[in-house]
C-alpha positions as CSV (number, residue, x, y, z in Angstrom):
1,X,4.7,-1.7,-9.1
2,X,5.9,-1.3,-5.6
3,X,4.7,-3.4,-2.6
4,X,4.0,-1.5,0.6
5,X,3.6,-3.1,4.0
6,X,3.1,-0.8,6.9
7,X,1.6,-0.1,10.3
8,X,1.5,-3.6,11.8
9,X,3.1,-6.2,14.0
10,X,4.4,-9.4,12.5
11,X,5.3,-12.4,14.7
12,X,6.7,-15.7,13.4
13,X,8.0,-18.6,15.3
14,X,9.2,-21.4,13.0
15,X,11.1,-24.5,13.6
16,X,13.3,-24.6,10.5
17,X,12.8,-21.2,8.9
18,X,11.1,-18.1,10.4
19,X,10.7,-15.0,8.3
20,X,8.8,-11.8,9.0
21,X,8.9,-10.6,5.4
22,X,10.5,-12.4,2.4
23,X,10.7,-10.2,-0.7
24,X,12.1,-11.1,-4.0
25,X,11.5,-9.5,-7.4
26,X,13.5,-12.0,-9.4
27,X,11.6,-13.1,-12.4
28,X,8.5,-11.1,-11.5
29,X,6.9,-7.8,-12.3
30,X,7.5,-6.1,-8.9
31,X,9.9,-3.2,-8.9
32,X,10.6,-2.5,-5.2
33,X,9.2,-2.6,-1.6
34,X,8.4,-0.1,1.1
35,X,8.3,-1.4,4.7
36,X,7.5,1.1,7.4
37,X,6.2,1.5,10.9
38,X,6.6,-2.3,11.6
39,X,7.4,-4.3,14.6
40,X,8.7,-7.7,13.5
41,X,9.6,-10.5,15.9
42,X,11.0,-13.9,14.6
43,X,12.1,-16.8,16.7
44,X,12.6,-20.5,16.4
45,X,15.1,-23.3,16.5
46,X,16.4,-22.8,12.9
47,X,17.0,-19.8,10.7
48,X,15.4,-16.4,11.5
49,X,15.1,-13.3,9.3
50,X,13.0,-10.3,10.1
51,X,13.2,-8.9,6.6
52,X,14.9,-11.0,3.9
53,X,15.4,-9.3,0.5
54,X,16.6,-11.4,-2.4
55,X,17.4,-9.7,-5.7
56,X,15.3,-6.8,-4.6
57,X,15.5,-3.1,-3.8
58,X,13.5,-1.5,-1.0
59,X,13.0,1.2,1.7
60,X,12.7,0.3,5.4
61,X,11.6,3.1,7.7
62,X,10.7,3.4,11.4
63,X,10.8,-0.3,12.3
64,X,11.7,-2.4,15.4
65,X,13.2,-5.7,14.4
66,X,14.0,-8.6,16.7
67,X,15.4,-12.0,15.4
68,X,16.2,-14.8,17.8
69,X,17.2,-18.5,17.1
70,X,18.0,-21.1,19.7
71,X,20.1,-23.2,17.3
72,X,20.4,-21.6,13.8
73,X,21.3,-18.1,12.8
74,X,19.5,-14.8,13.3
75,X,19.5,-11.9,10.8
76,X,17.3,-8.9,11.3
77,X,17.7,-7.4,7.7
78,X,19.4,-9.3,4.9
79,X,19.9,-7.7,1.5
80,X,21.3,-10.4,-0.9
81,X,21.5,-11.4,-4.4
82,X,22.5,-14.6,-6.2
83,X,23.9,-15.6,-9.6
84,X,20.5,-15.0,-11.2
85,X,20.4,-11.2,-10.3
86,X,19.9,-9.1,-13.4
87,X,20.6,-5.6,-11.9
88,X,22.1,-3.8,-9.0
89,X,19.9,-3.5,-5.8
90,X,19.7,-0.9,-3.1
91,X,18.2,-0.8,0.3
92,X,17.7,2.4,2.3
93,X,17.0,2.0,6.0
94,X,15.8,4.9,8.2
95,X,15.3,5.1,12.0
96,X,15.2,1.4,12.6
97,X,16.1,-0.6,15.7
98,X,17.6,-4.0,15.1
99,X,18.4,-6.8,17.6
100,X,19.8,-10.3,16.7
101,X,20.2,-12.7,19.6
102,X,19.9,-16.3,20.8
103,X,21.4,-19.6,19.8
104,X,24.9,-20.7,18.8
105,X,24.9,-19.8,15.1
106,X,25.5,-16.5,13.3
107,X,23.9,-13.3,14.5
108,X,23.8,-10.3,12.2
109,X,21.9,-7.1,12.5
110,X,22.1,-5.6,9.1
111,X,23.9,-7.7,6.4
112,X,24.5,-7.0,2.7
113,X,25.5,-10.3,1.0
114,X,26.5,-10.7,-2.6
115,X,26.4,-14.3,-3.5
116,X,28.5,-14.8,-6.6
117,X,27.1,-12.1,-8.9
118,X,28.7,-9.1,-10.7
119,X,25.8,-6.8,-9.8
120,X,26.1,-4.8,-6.6
121,X,24.0,-4.8,-3.4
122,X,24.1,-1.5,-1.6
123,X,22.7,-0.9,1.8
124,X,22.4,2.7,3.3
125,X,21.6,3.0,7.0
126,X,20.4,6.3,8.4
127,X,19.9,6.9,12.1
128,X,19.7,3.2,12.9
129,X,20.7,1.1,16.0
130,X,21.9,-2.4,15.5
131,X,22.8,-4.9,18.2
132,X,24.1,-8.5,17.9
133,X,24.3,-10.2,21.3
134,X,27.1,-12.6,22.4
135,X,27.1,-16.4,22.2
136,X,27.0,-17.1,18.5
137,X,29.8,-18.1,16.1
138,X,29.8,-14.6,14.6
139,X,27.9,-11.8,16.4
140,X,28.2,-8.7,14.1
141,X,25.9,-5.7,14.2
142,X,26.6,-4.6,10.5
143,X,28.2,-6.9,7.9
144,X,29.2,-6.5,4.2
145,X,30.1,-9.9,2.8
146,X,30.2,-11.9,-0.4
147,X,30.9,-15.2,-2.0
148,X,33.4,-15.2,-4.9
149,X,32.6,-11.6,-5.9
150,X,33.3,-8.4,-3.8
151,X,30.4,-6.2,-4.7
152,X,28.5,-5.7,-1.4
153,X,28.5,-2.0,-0.2
154,X,27.2,-0.6,3.1
155,X,27.1,3.1,4.1
156,X,26.2,3.9,7.7
157,X,25.2,7.4,8.7
158,X,24.5,8.8,12.2
159,X,23.9,5.3,13.6
160,X,25.0,3.0,16.5
161,X,26.5,-0.5,16.0
162,X,26.9,-2.9,18.9
163,X,28.2,-6.3,18.0
164,X,29.6,-8.8,20.6
165,X,32.2,-9.9,18.1
166,X,32.3,-6.9,15.7
167,X,30.3,-3.7,15.6
168,X,31.0,-3.5,11.9
169,X,32.4,-6.3,9.7
170,X,33.7,-6.2,6.1
171,X,34.9,-9.4,4.4
172,X,37.1,-9.5,1.2
173,X,37.3,-6.2,-0.6
174,X,33.6,-5.3,-0.1
175,X,32.9,-1.8,1.1
176,X,31.7,-0.7,4.5
177,X,31.9,3.0,5.3
178,X,30.7,4.7,8.5
179,X,29.9,8.4,8.9
180,X,29.2,10.0,12.4
181,X,28.5,6.6,13.8
182,X,29.1,5.1,17.2
183,X,30.9,1.8,17.4
184,X,30.0,0.8,20.9
185,X,32.8,-1.7,21.3
186,X,35.1,-0.1,18.8
187,X,35.5,-3.4,17.0
188,X,35.7,-4.1,13.3
C-alpha cells in the first residue's frame, strides 16, 4: 500500500529533533509515499527535516518546505538508506520550493545520502527551487553524498539551485546531473 499525505500545513518546533514527515518502509508492508500540496515548516535548536525518507520511495509534488535550526543542521528533503536497505529507492519531486536556513550546522535543500549500502538512492527534481542560506558549515542547495559506497544519484531538470557554499554538490563518485537548470552562484 501507498501512504498519501496532502493538502495541509505541518509545523514542528523541536529542541533535539524536528521532523515534518518521517517515512520509512524498512521492515514494514508499505510500498511508497505520496506527499503533495503541503506547506511544512520545521525549526528548533537541534536537527530539522521537512521530509525525511529512510529506505523508502516516494513522490513529492507542489510543496513549500522550510527547515531552520539555530544550532544543529537543517535539511528540507532527505532521501537516504542505510546498511539494512533491501532494494533501490527513488524519489521524484515536482514543483517544490525548498529553503534551509539558520544555525551553524549543515544546511541542505535536497540531499540524497547513501549510508554504506550497495543499493542506490535516486532523486529526480523537476521544476524545483532550492535555497541554502549562508552561515552554516556546509550550505548546499542540492547534494549527492554517501558513506563508504558511492551509489547516490540526483538528476535535476528545469530547476534553480542557490546554495551559499555550493549550488550543487557531489561527493565521491556519486552522480549529480543538471539539465536546463540555473545555478544562481555557479558553484559546485
